[in-house]
C-alpha positions as CSV (number, residue, x, y, z in Angstrom):
1,M,0.0,0.0,0.0
2,K,1.3,3.4,-0.9
3,K,-0.8,5.2,1.8
4,T,-1.3,8.3,-0.2
5,L,-3.4,11.0,1.5
6,T,-4.5,12.6,-1.7
7,F,-7.8,11.4,-3.3
8,N,-10.0,12.8,-6.0
9,H,-13.0,10.5,-5.8
10,V,-13.4,9.8,-2.1
11,S,-13.1,11.9,1.0
12,Y,-10.1,11.6,3.2
13,L,-11.4,12.6,6.6
14,W,-9.0,11.1,9.1
15,D,-7.8,13.6,11.8
16,D,-4.5,12.6,13.4
17,N,-5.2,14.6,16.5
18,K,-8.7,13.1,17.0
19,A,-7.3,9.6,16.4
20,A,-4.5,10.2,18.9
21,E,-7.2,11.0,21.5
22,L,-8.8,7.7,20.8
23,A,-5.7,5.6,20.4
24,Q,-5.9,4.1,23.9
25,N,-9.2,2.4,23.1
26,E,-9.2,0.2,20.0
27,V,-13.0,0.1,19.9
28,D,-13.3,3.9,20.0
29,L,-10.9,4.1,17.1
30,F,-12.9,1.5,15.2
31,I,-16.1,3.5,15.8
32,Y,-14.3,6.6,14.5
33,R,-13.2,4.8,11.4
34,S,-16.7,3.5,10.8
35,N,-18.2,7.0,11.1
36,L,-15.7,8.5,8.7
37,L,-16.5,5.8,6.1
38,G,-20.2,6.2,6.6
39,A,-20.0,10.0,6.1
40,D,-19.1,9.6,2.4
41,L,-22.1,8.3,0.4
42,R,-19.7,7.4,-2.4
43,L,-18.4,4.7,-0.1
44,T,-21.6,3.3,1.2
45,N,-25.2,4.4,1.7
46,Y,-27.3,4.7,4.9
47,A,-27.2,1.4,6.8
48,G,-25.1,-0.2,4.0
49,G,-22.1,-2.3,4.7
50,N,-20.5,-3.1,8.0
51,T,-17.1,-2.8,9.8
52,S,-15.3,-4.7,12.5
53,C,-12.3,-4.9,14.7
54,K,-10.8,-7.8,16.8
55,I,-9.3,-7.0,20.2
56,T,-8.3,-8.7,23.4
57,E,-10.9,-8.4,26.3
58,T,-10.9,-9.8,29.8
59,D,-13.4,-12.7,30.0
60,P,-15.9,-11.7,32.7
61,V,-16.3,-15.3,33.9
62,T,-12.7,-16.6,33.8
63,G,-10.8,-13.3,34.2
64,E,-8.5,-14.6,31.4
65,P,-7.7,-12.7,28.1
66,A,-10.2,-13.5,25.3
67,E,-10.2,-12.5,21.6
68,V,-13.4,-10.6,20.9
69,M,-14.7,-9.2,17.6
70,W,-16.7,-5.9,17.6
71,V,-18.9,-5.6,14.5
72,K,-21.8,-3.4,13.4
73,G,-25.0,-4.9,14.6
74,S,-28.1,-5.8,12.6
75,G,-29.9,-2.8,11.1
76,G,-27.2,-0.3,12.1
77,D,-25.6,2.5,10.1
78,I,-21.8,2.9,10.1
79,G,-22.1,6.7,9.7
80,T,-23.9,7.0,13.0
81,L,-22.5,3.9,14.7
82,T,-21.9,3.9,18.5
83,K,-20.8,1.1,20.8
84,K,-24.5,0.4,21.6
85,G,-25.0,-0.4,17.9
86,C,-22.3,-3.1,17.9
87,A,-22.4,-6.8,18.5
88,N,-19.4,-8.3,20.2
89,L,-18.6,-12.0,20.0
90,Y,-16.0,-14.5,21.1
91,I,-13.8,-15.3,18.0
92,D,-13.0,-18.8,19.1
93,R,-16.8,-19.6,19.4
94,L,-17.5,-18.1,16.0
95,Q,-14.7,-20.2,14.5
96,A,-16.1,-23.3,16.3
97,L,-19.3,-22.8,14.3
98,R,-17.5,-24.3,11.3
99,K,-18.1,-27.7,12.9
100,R,-21.8,-27.0,13.3
101,Y,-22.4,-25.8,9.7
102,R,-24.5,-28.3,7.7
103,G,-24.4,-26.7,4.3
104,L,-26.4,-24.1,2.2
105,A,-29.7,-25.8,2.9
106,F,-29.3,-25.1,6.6
107,E,-27.8,-21.6,6.3
108,D,-30.5,-19.8,8.3
109,E,-30.1,-21.9,11.4
110,M,-26.6,-20.5,11.9
111,V,-28.0,-17.0,12.8
112,A,-29.5,-18.3,16.0
113,L,-26.1,-19.8,17.0
114,F,-24.5,-16.4,16.8
115,D,-26.3,-15.6,20.1
116,H,-24.3,-18.3,21.8
117,C,-21.1,-16.6,20.7
118,L,-21.9,-13.2,22.4
119,F,-19.3,-11.7,24.7
120,D,-21.8,-9.3,26.1
121,P,-25.4,-10.8,26.0
122,K,-26.8,-7.2,26.1
123,C,-25.1,-6.0,22.9
124,A,-26.8,-5.3,19.6
125,A,-28.1,-8.3,17.6
126,P,-25.5,-9.8,15.2
127,S,-26.2,-9.3,11.5
128,I,-26.2,-12.0,8.8
129,D,-22.7,-10.6,7.8
130,T,-21.1,-11.5,11.1
131,P,-19.3,-14.6,9.8
132,L,-18.0,-12.7,6.9
133,H,-15.9,-10.8,9.4
134,G,-15.4,-13.4,12.1
135,L,-14.0,-16.2,9.8
136,L,-11.3,-13.9,8.4
137,P,-8.0,-13.5,10.2
138,F,-7.6,-9.7,9.8
139,K,-7.8,-7.4,12.8
140,H,-9.7,-4.6,11.1
141,I,-12.2,-5.2,8.2
142,D,-14.4,-2.9,6.1
143,H,-17.2,-4.3,4.0
144,L,-18.7,-1.5,1.9
145,H,-20.9,-1.0,-1.1
146,P,-19.1,1.7,-3.1
147,D,-20.7,2.7,-6.4
148,A,-17.4,2.4,-8.2
149,L,-16.7,-1.1,-6.9
150,I,-20.2,-2.4,-7.5
151,A,-20.0,-1.0,-11.1
152,I,-17.2,-3.5,-11.6
153,A,-18.8,-6.2,-9.5
154,A,-22.0,-5.9,-11.6
155,S,-20.1,-5.9,-15.0
156,K,-20.2,-8.8,-17.4
157,D,-16.4,-8.6,-17.6
158,G,-15.9,-7.9,-13.9
159,P,-13.1,-10.4,-13.1
160,A,-11.0,-9.4,-16.1
161,I,-11.4,-5.7,-15.2
162,M,-10.4,-6.4,-11.6
163,K,-7.2,-8.0,-12.9
164,E,-6.5,-5.0,-15.1
165,I,-6.8,-2.6,-12.2
166,W,-5.3,-4.5,-9.2
167,G,-3.5,-7.4,-10.7
168,D,-3.2,-10.3,-8.2
169,T,-3.9,-8.1,-5.1
170,M,-7.6,-8.5,-5.4
171,A,-9.8,-11.6,-5.6
172,W,-13.3,-12.2,-7.0
173,L,-16.1,-14.3,-5.5
174,P,-19.2,-14.8,-7.6
175,W,-22.6,-13.7,-6.3
176,Q,-23.8,-15.6,-3.3
177,K,-26.4,-14.7,-0.7
178,P,-24.8,-13.3,2.5
179,G,-24.4,-16.0,5.2
180,F,-22.1,-18.5,6.8
181,D,-21.1,-20.2,3.6
182,L,-20.0,-16.9,2.1
183,G,-17.9,-16.4,5.1
184,L,-16.3,-19.8,4.5
185,Q,-15.7,-18.8,0.9
186,L,-14.0,-15.6,1.9
187,S,-11.9,-17.4,4.4
188,K,-10.7,-19.9,1.9
189,T,-10.0,-17.2,-0.7
190,V,-7.6,-15.2,1.6
191,E,-6.0,-18.4,2.9
192,E,-5.1,-19.4,-0.7
193,N,-4.0,-15.9,-1.7
194,P,-2.0,-14.4,1.1
195,N,-1.0,-11.3,-0.9
196,L,-4.6,-9.9,-1.2
197,R,-5.6,-6.5,0.0
198,G,-9.3,-7.1,-0.7
199,V,-12.0,-9.2,-2.2
200,I,-14.8,-8.2,-4.6
201,L,-18.1,-9.9,-4.1
202,G,-19.8,-10.3,-7.5
203,G,-22.8,-8.0,-7.8
204,H,-22.5,-7.1,-4.2
205,G,-19.6,-5.1,-2.8
206,L,-16.1,-4.9,-1.4
207,F,-14.1,-6.4,1.5
208,T,-10.9,-4.7,2.6
209,W,-8.7,-4.9,5.7
210,G,-5.7,-3.7,7.6
211,E,-3.6,-4.3,10.7
212,T,-4.8,-1.0,12.3
213,S,-7.9,1.1,11.9
214,F,-5.9,3.6,9.9
215,D,-4.4,0.9,7.7
216,S,-7.8,-0.5,7.0
217,Y,-9.2,3.0,6.3
218,I,-6.4,3.9,3.9
219,N,-6.6,0.6,2.1
220,T,-10.3,1.0,1.6
221,L,-10.0,4.5,0.2
222,E,-7.2,3.5,-2.1
223,V,-9.0,0.5,-3.6
224,I,-12.1,2.6,-4.2
225,E,-10.1,5.5,-5.6
226,M,-8.4,3.2,-8.1
227,A,-11.8,1.8,-9.3
228,S,-13.2,5.4,-9.6
229,E,-10.2,6.5,-11.7
230,Y,-10.6,3.6,-14.0
231,L,-14.3,4.3,-14.5
232,E,-13.6,8.0,-15.0
233,A,-11.1,7.3,-17.7
234,N,-13.7,5.2,-19.6
235,Y,-16.9,7.3,-19.4
236,G,-17.9,8.1,-23.0
237,K,-14.8,6.5,-24.4
238,K,-16.4,3.4,-26.0
239,K,-20.0,4.7,-26.2
240,P,-22.1,7.6,-25.0
241,V,-23.2,7.4,-21.3
242,F,-26.5,5.5,-21.1
243,G,-26.6,5.4,-24.9
244,G,-26.8,9.2,-25.1
245,A,-29.6,11.6,-24.4
246,K,-33.1,10.8,-25.8
247,L,-34.8,13.7,-24.1
248,T,-33.9,17.1,-22.6
249,S,-34.7,18.0,-19.0
250,K,-37.3,20.6,-18.4
251,P,-36.0,23.9,-16.8
252,A,-35.6,23.6,-13.0
253,E,-38.7,25.6,-12.1
254,E,-40.8,23.6,-14.7
255,R,-39.5,20.4,-13.2
256,K,-40.7,21.4,-9.7
257,L,-44.1,22.4,-11.1
258,A,-44.5,19.2,-13.0
259,A,-43.5,17.1,-10.0
260,A,-45.8,18.9,-7.6
261,E,-48.7,18.5,-10.0
262,I,-48.4,14.7,-10.4
263,M,-47.0,13.7,-7.0
264,P,-50.3,13.5,-5.0
265,T,-51.8,11.2,-7.7
266,L,-48.7,9.0,-7.5
267,R,-48.8,9.0,-3.7
268,G,-52.4,8.1,-3.6
269,L,-51.9,5.1,-5.9
270,A,-48.7,4.1,-4.1
271,S,-50.7,4.1,-0.8
272,S,-53.2,1.4,-1.8
273,Y,-51.6,-1.0,0.8
274,R,-50.6,1.5,3.4
275,L,-50.3,5.3,3.5
276,M,-46.9,6.3,2.1
277,V,-44.7,9.4,2.4
278,G,-42.9,10.6,-0.8
279,H,-39.6,12.0,-1.8
280,F,-38.6,13.9,-5.0
281,T,-35.2,14.5,-6.5
282,D,-34.1,16.0,-9.8
283,D,-30.4,15.4,-9.1
284,A,-28.3,15.7,-12.2
285,R,-27.3,12.0,-12.1
286,V,-31.0,11.0,-12.0
287,L,-31.8,13.4,-14.9
288,E,-29.0,12.0,-17.1
289,Y,-30.4,8.5,-16.5
290,V,-34.1,9.2,-17.0
291,N,-33.5,11.2,-20.2
292,S,-31.3,8.5,-21.8
293,N,-31.8,6.1,-24.6
294,D,-31.0,3.2,-22.3
295,L,-33.5,4.0,-19.6
296,E,-36.1,1.3,-20.4
297,R,-33.5,-1.4,-21.0
298,L,-31.5,-0.7,-17.8
299,A,-34.5,-0.1,-15.6
300,Q,-35.9,-3.5,-16.4
301,K,-32.7,-5.2,-15.3
302,G,-33.2,-4.0,-11.7
303,T,-30.4,-3.4,-9.2
304,S,-27.5,-5.7,-8.3
305,C,-26.4,-5.0,-4.7
306,P,-28.8,-6.5,-2.1
307,D,-28.8,-3.3,0.0
308,H,-30.0,-1.4,-3.1
309,F,-32.6,-4.0,-4.0
310,L,-34.1,-4.3,-0.6
311,R,-34.9,-0.6,-0.5
312,T,-36.0,-0.1,-4.1
313,K,-37.9,-3.3,-5.1
314,I,-37.3,-5.6,-8.0
315,R,-37.4,-2.7,-10.5
316,P,-38.7,0.9,-10.8
317,M,-41.8,2.1,-12.7
318,V,-41.0,4.4,-15.6
319,L,-43.8,6.9,-16.3
320,T,-44.9,6.8,-20.0
321,G,-48.0,9.0,-19.6
322,T,-49.2,11.5,-17.0
323,S,-52.9,11.6,-17.3
324,K,-54.8,10.1,-14.4
325,E,-56.1,7.3,-16.5
326,S,-52.7,6.5,-17.8
327,I,-51.0,6.5,-14.4
328,E,-53.7,4.3,-13.0
329,A,-53.1,1.8,-15.8
330,Q,-49.4,1.9,-15.3
331,F,-49.8,1.1,-11.6
332,E,-52.1,-1.8,-12.4
333,A,-49.6,-3.2,-14.8
334,Y,-46.8,-2.8,-12.3
335,R,-48.8,-4.6,-9.6
336,A,-49.6,-7.4,-11.9
337,D,-46.0,-7.7,-13.0
338,Y,-44.9,-7.8,-9.3
339,A,-47.5,-10.5,-8.5
340,A,-46.3,-12.6,-11.4
341,Y,-42.7,-12.2,-10.2
342,Y,-43.8,-13.4,-6.8
343,E,-45.7,-16.4,-8.2
344,R,-42.7,-17.4,-10.5
345,C,-40.2,-17.3,-7.7
346,K,-42.0,-18.2,-4.4
347,H,-41.0,-21.3,-2.3
348,D,-43.3,-23.5,-0.3
349,N,-42.4,-21.6,2.9
350,S,-42.2,-18.0,1.4
351,P,-44.0,-15.3,3.3
352,A,-47.1,-13.9,1.8
353,I,-46.8,-11.4,-1.0
354,R,-46.2,-7.9,0.3
355,D,-47.1,-4.4,-1.1
356,S,-47.0,-4.7,-4.9
357,N,-46.7,-1.0,-5.5
358,P,-43.5,0.6,-6.9
359,V,-41.1,2.2,-4.5
360,V,-39.2,4.1,-7.3
361,I,-41.0,6.0,-10.0
362,L,-38.9,7.6,-12.8
363,Y,-40.3,10.6,-14.7
364,P,-38.3,11.4,-17.9
365,Q,-37.4,15.1,-18.2
366,V,-38.4,15.7,-14.5
367,G,-36.7,13.4,-12.0
368,M,-37.4,10.5,-9.6
369,F,-40.1,9.9,-6.9
370,T,-39.8,7.4,-4.1
371,F,-42.5,6.3,-1.7
372,A,-42.1,4.5,1.6
373,K,-43.6,4.2,5.1
374,D,-41.9,7.4,6.4
375,K,-39.8,10.2,5.0
376,Q,-36.4,8.9,6.0
377,T,-37.1,5.5,4.3
378,A,-38.3,7.3,1.2
379,R,-35.3,9.5,1.1
380,V,-32.9,6.6,1.6
381,A,-34.6,4.7,-1.1
382,A,-33.9,7.6,-3.5
383,E,-30.3,7.6,-2.4
384,F,-30.0,3.9,-3.0
385,Y,-31.5,4.1,-6.4
386,T,-29.1,6.9,-7.2
387,N,-26.3,4.6,-6.2
388,A,-27.8,2.0,-8.5
389,I,-27.7,4.6,-11.3
390,N,-24.1,5.3,-10.6
391,V,-23.4,1.5,-10.8
392,M,-25.2,1.1,-14.1
393,K,-23.3,4.1,-15.5
394,G,-19.9,2.7,-14.5
395,A,-20.7,-0.9,-15.6
396,E,-22.0,0.2,-19.0
397,A,-18.9,2.4,-19.5
398,V,-16.5,-0.5,-19.1
399,S,-18.5,-3.5,-20.0
400,E,-22.2,-4.5,-19.8
401,Y,-24.3,-4.1,-16.7
402,V,-25.7,-7.3,-15.1
403,G,-28.6,-7.0,-12.7
404,L,-29.3,-9.4,-9.8
405,D,-30.8,-12.7,-11.0
406,E,-34.6,-12.6,-10.5
407,Q,-34.7,-15.7,-8.3
408,E,-31.8,-14.5,-6.3
409,A,-33.5,-11.2,-5.8
410,F,-36.7,-12.9,-4.6
411,N,-34.6,-15.1,-2.3
412,I,-33.3,-11.9,-0.7
413,E,-36.6,-10.0,-0.6
414,Y,-38.6,-12.9,0.8
415,W,-35.8,-14.4,2.9
416,L,-37.3,-15.8,6.1
417,L,-34.6,-14.0,8.1
418,E,-35.6,-10.7,6.4
419,E,-39.2,-11.4,7.2
420,A,-38.4,-12.1,10.8
421,K,-36.6,-8.7,10.9
422,L,-39.7,-7.0,9.5
423,Q,-41.9,-8.7,12.1
424,R,-39.6,-7.4,14.9
425,M,-40.0,-3.8,13.8
426,P,-41.9,-1.6,16.2
427,K,-45.6,-1.1,15.5
428,P,-46.2,2.1,13.5
429,K,-47.4,5.1,15.5
430,A,-50.9,6.4,15.0
431,L,-50.0,9.0,12.5
432,S,-47.1,7.2,10.7
433,G,-47.3,7.9,6.9
434,K,-49.4,11.0,7.4
435,V,-48.5,14.6,6.4
436,A,-49.8,17.5,8.5
437,F,-49.9,21.1,7.4
438,V,-50.4,23.6,10.3
439,T,-51.0,27.3,9.6
440,G,-49.7,29.6,12.4
441,G,-47.3,26.7,13.0
442,T,-44.6,28.8,14.6
443,G,-46.8,30.4,17.2
444,G,-47.6,29.0,20.6
445,I,-50.7,26.9,19.9
446,G,-49.6,26.1,16.3
447,K,-46.1,24.9,17.4
448,A,-47.7,22.8,20.2
449,I,-49.9,21.2,17.6
450,C,-46.9,20.5,15.3
451,E,-45.1,18.8,18.2
452,E,-48.1,16.7,19.2
453,L,-48.5,15.4,15.7
454,L,-44.8,14.8,15.3
455,K,-44.8,12.7,18.5
456,E,-47.5,10.5,16.9
457,G,-45.4,9.9,13.8
458,A,-46.7,12.4,11.3
459,C,-44.5,14.5,9.0
460,V,-45.3,18.1,9.7
461,V,-45.2,21.4,7.8
462,A,-45.3,24.5,10.0
463,A,-46.7,27.3,7.8
464,D,-46.3,30.8,9.0
465,R,-44.7,34.2,8.3
466,N,-42.2,34.5,11.2
467,L,-39.6,32.3,13.0
468,L,-39.4,29.9,10.2
469,A,-35.7,28.9,10.4
470,E,-35.7,28.8,14.2
471,T,-38.8,26.6,14.4
472,Q,-37.6,24.3,11.7
473,D,-34.2,23.8,13.5
474,E,-36.0,23.2,16.8
475,L,-38.5,20.7,15.5
476,R,-35.8,18.8,13.5
477,Q,-33.5,18.6,16.6
478,K,-36.3,17.1,18.6
479,Y,-37.9,14.8,16.0
480,G,-35.3,14.2,13.3
481,K,-34.2,16.0,10.1
482,D,-36.7,14.3,7.9
483,A,-39.8,14.9,10.0
484,A,-40.5,18.6,9.7
485,I,-40.1,21.7,7.5
486,T,-41.4,25.2,7.7
487,T,-42.8,27.2,4.8
488,N,-43.8,30.8,4.3
489,I,-47.5,31.4,4.0
490,D,-49.9,34.4,3.7
491,V,-53.4,32.9,4.3
492,V,-55.1,35.6,2.3
493,N,-53.0,35.2,-0.8
494,P,-54.0,32.3,-3.0
495,D,-50.7,32.2,-4.9
496,V,-48.6,32.1,-1.7
497,I,-50.9,29.4,-0.3
498,A,-50.5,27.3,-3.5
499,E,-46.7,27.7,-3.3
500,S,-46.7,26.7,0.3
501,F,-48.6,23.5,-0.6
502,R,-46.3,22.8,-3.5
503,N,-43.4,22.9,-1.0
504,T,-45.2,20.4,1.1
505,I,-45.9,18.1,-1.9
506,L,-42.3,18.2,-3.1
507,Q,-41.1,17.4,0.4
508,F,-43.5,14.7,1.5
509,G,-45.7,13.9,-1.5
510,G,-49.0,15.4,-0.5
511,V,-51.1,16.3,2.6
512,D,-53.5,14.4,4.9
513,I,-54.1,16.7,7.8
514,V,-54.7,20.5,7.7
515,V,-55.0,22.5,10.8
516,N,-56.1,26.1,10.3
517,C,-54.5,27.7,13.3
518,A,-53.3,31.1,11.9
519,G,-55.1,33.9,13.7
520,L,-55.1,37.2,15.5
521,S,-57.3,38.9,18.1
522,I,-58.8,42.4,18.4
523,S,-60.9,43.3,21.4
524,K,-62.6,46.7,21.2
525,P,-66.0,48.2,22.0
526,L,-68.3,48.6,19.0
527,E,-67.7,52.4,18.8
528,D,-63.9,51.9,18.7
529,H,-63.9,49.0,16.2
530,T,-62.7,50.2,12.8
531,I,-63.5,48.9,9.3
532,A,-59.8,48.0,9.0
533,D,-60.1,45.9,12.2
534,W,-63.2,44.2,10.9
535,D,-61.6,43.4,7.5
536,L,-58.4,42.1,9.0
537,L,-60.2,39.7,11.2
538,Q,-62.5,38.5,8.5
539,N,-59.6,38.1,6.0
540,V,-57.2,36.2,8.2
541,L,-59.7,34.1,10.2
542,V,-62.5,33.4,7.7
543,K,-61.1,34.0,4.2
544,G,-57.8,32.4,5.3
545,Q,-59.5,29.3,6.5
546,F,-61.5,29.1,3.3
547,L,-58.5,29.5,1.0
548,V,-56.3,27.1,2.8
549,S,-59.0,24.5,3.0
550,Q,-59.9,24.9,-0.7
551,E,-56.3,24.2,-1.8
552,A,-55.9,21.4,0.7
553,V,-59.1,19.7,-0.5
554,R,-57.9,19.9,-4.1
555,I,-54.8,17.9,-3.2
556,M,-56.7,15.4,-0.9
557,R,-59.1,14.6,-3.7
558,Q,-56.2,14.1,-6.1
559,Q,-54.8,11.6,-3.6
560,A,-58.2,9.9,-3.0
561,T,-57.1,8.7,0.5
562,G,-59.4,10.9,2.6
563,G,-58.1,13.4,5.1
564,D,-58.7,15.7,8.0
565,I,-59.3,19.4,8.4
566,V,-59.3,20.8,11.9
567,N,-60.2,24.5,12.4
568,I,-59.0,26.2,15.6
569,A,-61.9,28.6,16.4
570,S,-62.7,29.8,19.9
571,K,-65.2,29.7,22.7
572,N,-66.2,33.1,21.3
573,A,-67.7,31.3,18.3
574,L,-70.5,30.2,20.7
575,F,-70.5,32.8,23.6
576,A,-71.4,36.4,23.1
577,G,-69.1,38.5,25.3
578,P,-68.5,42.3,25.6
579,N,-66.1,44.3,23.3
580,N,-65.7,41.4,20.9
581,V,-68.0,41.9,17.9
582,G,-65.4,41.5,15.1
583,Y,-63.5,38.6,16.6
584,G,-66.6,36.8,17.8
585,T,-68.3,37.1,14.5
586,A,-65.2,35.8,12.6
587,K,-64.9,32.9,15.0
588,A,-68.6,32.0,14.6
589,A,-68.1,32.0,10.8
590,Q,-65.1,29.7,11.2
591,A,-67.1,27.2,13.2
592,H,-70.0,27.3,10.8
593,M,-67.7,26.8,7.8
594,T,-66.6,23.6,9.5
595,R,-70.2,22.3,9.4
596,L,-70.6,23.4,5.8
597,L,-67.3,21.7,4.7
598,A,-68.1,18.6,6.6
599,A,-71.4,18.3,4.8
600,E,-69.8,18.7,1.4
601,L,-66.6,16.6,1.9
602,G,-68.0,13.5,3.6
603,K,-68.3,11.8,0.2
604,D,-64.5,12.2,-0.1
605,K,-63.8,10.7,3.3
606,I,-62.5,14.1,4.4
607,R,-63.5,14.9,8.0
608,V,-63.8,18.5,9.1
609,N,-64.0,19.4,12.8
610,T,-63.5,22.4,15.1
611,V,-61.5,22.8,18.3
612,N,-62.6,25.7,20.4
613,P,-60.0,26.9,22.9
614,D,-60.5,29.6,25.5
615,A,-58.0,31.7,27.3
616,V,-54.8,30.0,26.3
617,L,-52.6,32.6,27.9
618,R,-49.2,31.0,28.4
619,G,-47.3,30.6,25.2
620,S,-50.0,32.0,23.0
621,K,-49.0,35.0,20.8
622,I,-52.5,36.4,20.6
623,W,-52.4,37.2,24.3
624,E,-49.4,39.4,23.9
625,G,-50.1,43.1,23.8
626,E,-53.4,44.8,23.1
627,W,-55.7,41.8,23.2
628,A,-54.9,40.9,26.8
629,E,-55.2,44.6,27.7
630,G,-58.5,44.8,25.9
631,R,-59.9,41.7,27.7
632,A,-58.7,42.9,31.1
633,K,-60.4,46.3,30.5
634,A,-63.6,44.5,29.4
635,Y,-63.7,42.6,32.7
636,G,-62.4,45.5,34.8
637,I,-59.3,43.7,36.1
638,K,-55.6,43.9,35.7
639,V,-53.8,42.0,32.9
640,E,-51.8,39.9,35.4
641,D,-55.0,38.7,36.9
642,L,-56.4,37.3,33.7
643,P,-55.1,33.7,34.1
644,K,-56.6,33.4,37.6
645,M,-59.9,35.0,36.4
646,Y,-60.2,32.7,33.4
647,A,-59.4,29.5,35.4
648,A,-61.8,30.5,38.2
649,R,-64.8,30.9,35.8
650,T,-64.4,27.4,34.4
651,L,-66.3,24.4,35.8
652,L,-63.0,22.5,36.3
653,N,-61.1,25.6,37.7
654,E,-58.3,24.8,35.3
655,E,-55.9,27.0,33.2
656,I,-55.8,26.0,29.6
657,L,-52.4,25.4,28.0
658,T,-51.2,25.2,24.4
659,E,-50.6,21.4,24.7
660,D,-54.3,20.9,25.7
661,I,-55.4,22.3,22.3
662,A,-52.8,20.2,20.6
663,K,-54.1,17.0,22.2
664,A,-57.6,17.8,21.1
665,V,-56.4,18.1,17.5
666,R,-54.6,14.8,17.9
667,V,-57.7,13.0,19.0
668,F,-59.6,14.2,15.9
669,V,-56.9,13.0,13.5
670,N,-55.3,9.9,15.0
671,G,-58.2,7.5,14.3
672,S,-59.8,7.8,17.7
673,L,-62.7,9.7,16.2
674,A,-62.5,8.3,12.7
675,K,-66.3,8.4,12.3
676,S,-66.7,12.0,13.6
677,T,-67.1,15.0,11.3
678,G,-68.8,18.4,11.6
679,N,-68.2,18.5,15.4
680,I,-66.9,21.0,17.9
681,L,-64.7,20.1,20.7
682,N,-64.5,22.8,23.4
683,V,-61.2,22.9,25.3
684,D,-62.0,25.6,27.8
685,G,-62.1,24.0,31.3
686,G,-65.8,23.9,31.1
687,V,-67.7,27.2,30.3
688,A,-71.4,26.4,30.6
689,V,-72.5,29.4,28.4
690,A,-70.4,28.0,25.6
691,F,-71.8,24.5,25.6
692,V,-72.7,23.5,22.1
693,R,-76.2,22.3,23.1
């Protein structure tokens, strides 16, 4: 190894000072190496690949030294790996499993035996790749899925290309499903070829190693860099990339408009099995592929690497028409093709057929859509298919791309071990797969509603005019970077509302829950109430609710999956109090609009309900400034005495908080009241004069 520190196609991120701080703990240094490798998506994608190190530990039972392997556990991600995400196993026990192995027909029974090799019984569950590390003699091992390497691994002439690049320092193992036997094959290969620096797994990925964490890191980068340089030198040399361009991409803004227009329809059809969240990308690599002459031929071949395939399905759907009728027909054809694939390949003990809808949908001239159970999974699916595009591009440049054999693909997708992993996954939260749009979302009540819906698993868009960046950062820090966005809105401007919903569609695919929470308050005697006051209240509260609901319903009908609209009105919609003619009238209009919309939208399975708060003082922006002063004046008390006064007049003698309103919204939309529409839920501590009946 030359141990160069200069790379053009991969990121060298090793910090000698940081490594020196960790040098006393081999596991900490192994975690550091893993995180660096996972930080570069050219090396491996989210949750792809695994890393390991072998160290000497003190056996807790005997007190004697014991050789232990630390390896990424099942379902982990090396980019975010911690010690808690690792499995650690006695190496001698792993090696002893060679005696228990009964052959390929009994491959799956070996996984249960890994548990008997655990050094720490409370560590993460070992993955199927554990023996691929444990049966090799090397102290530090990296197993990655770099696009450049898989391009060679998925090439018709892969073994010959490998020899051309690395000579006798790399070996090739033909495609084989991960498991104990593949570990034995790896072990045999390195034993017979002591000069190796790595092994290419056909159609799958790369194994590299080193005596230290740094040696393994550098070896891995160098091997991938050499593959990348080889591909770079061959792009367009023998033939145009992807057979050349067949179509030209639409301009950027037109792509966004076209994607936003069609995405709710795609999402609705992709949600026939369960509600899905969408992701859209018009990355330059995607556009080069979807606009090419070779799109149809390559898309039909599917992906090669198992990690790619498991997240993107057997093959994508390529849009050939964009009318509703055409899209519906294309979905039907895809579902039928998937069912036929299942019937052709199933075994006697195969799990039942799963969702037959496409995960990846390619739109020539526009980009790529992916749909999955949540935003992160949809985004990651897009990343993996982009990796697959890179692989196809490289393989076609130097040879001919070879996808994963259909039966082998099925054996991975419907592997009983994979099914067991799916069955162990936590039950979805009540709002998983749903997208919520909350106006006034950065204010006190609005933000509380956003947080309540996020806790229940929804993706949330906080639409407002102020505090957008701060609120987005706060929500993402609490609930994850994929779960929430903010968007600018002016609820009296139809064009701005439409743009706000387009942002929502492009981020999540559509909308299922709309909460009209944007508002303001003006409290004045009749003689002091101006026309400007009146118009402002009517515009923001009434017209705003109408315009937002109108645009939301258009999208919900396009999806055809039902939905919820919840309007935040007020106790003042029902109770006639002093100095409140403009605000009370607007709130009454909001409440009655709920009834009117509920009556009209029931046929679309869109529920419309009202939550009536009262006197939400703490955290609510409308109680800042003149409104609180106006109400205090109306009741002849001081502003600071308002909370006590409002609590005292309720039947429960309780102060109303922002989270109380949020919980009421949650009950309307989480399925608890799935057969309730046109209703009003008062959250006011009990004010008898505001009872609905």
